[in-house]
Phi, psi and omega in degrees: 000143177244125173233115177249117182234153178204148176278134186240141166071191186295334181265357180060039182283131180287124173252136183236140169246127188233131182212159175297328180189169174301146179081008183249181171289158181214165167248152179245125182253122172057065173282096187268210185303122177059031181275341187303316178298318179295322176298314180299319179295317180292321177299316181291316183300319185257005177057051185257152176239112181289143176242345181194153166252130177238140192239131178285331174191181192260004181300147187302329181289349178252344186235003188300333181256013181298313183299308180294324181291313178297320180295320182294331186243003177054054180235157179278163171246135178253131180208153177290142184299332181291340180251002186299323182300336184294334180295326181262342184224065184295331180298316180296325180293336181254007179074028180253159178283145178301133178097348176291141180300138180229091179055041179075207182275113177245147176276108180247160182129180181262147169291174185295328186235112178241129177242148187257137179270147178229154181299132178082359181297141176252109181262137170242106184226134178055033180075012181250144175255119181235131177257128182268135172234123174291128187221068181294161181145306173283313169222166180293332183252020178297140175225164171236163178234129181240135177243134182289153174262188174212198183292342184253332182230144179283165173298154179237137184233112176271105192267354184057226178256025172282307186229130175243171170293108177088357182198195179221174179289155180291155183234014185263006176263164179308131182090350178279149181202120184293322178298318177294322178300311180296321177297319178294319177302315181293317186281322188264318188270315187301324180288348184288150179293146181303332182284350184299126177279128181258119175247108190260177181286339179215144173085186187281165176286159179211193175228159176298320180299317179296317181289325178299326183273332191235336184286120185298328178289312182294325176295322178297311183289330177294323184273325192233352182088178188290355178268007184292152179280120183270010191299331184278352184266148179287168177236144176197175174088178182205000000 
């Protein structure tokens, strides 16, 4: 398996290109602010052909380059229906007034082909098997993507802004909800094997085992369930 990732733009959002191997078809995960040049470089370097863009959620730092990337390669974008409006109305998603400047001039709107993600969906794209889990908390339409492992490689979990190394996504923006976040952590993350590699929307990679042992939010839900008080844990991400 080939996973090429890089932090893009002012928010340092991780964009990933995933393929069975170099020279194959690929999917692009979360092409955010100023991600298009990095996507182009990775495609050329690894001789990849994109077949789809898949989105963990609709915040502008994860979708700002969807229109140019999808347009350049004539591929669809997949997003949960609860977050679809954010592609065309990023200010409302961030609690800003319409017309307020948002990181200068950004290309907002939907690509020509939008497909909707559903909880539990099994996607087969570019020769890859991805399982979708609806994981609200950061946004109402947040999802994660899980890829199975084998005897040689561990499972891989693209967590978006649900789970980070040492923390979780913020819940103070429109559509955020801490109770839903804790519930998603319990339902989506806790059942995963400790060996699962976590590739998140921001920051370095980690593993479920490491987060189970050290992440204050995941430790809370493991010990007390989704009703635990998160006040002692830090906040980060977007």
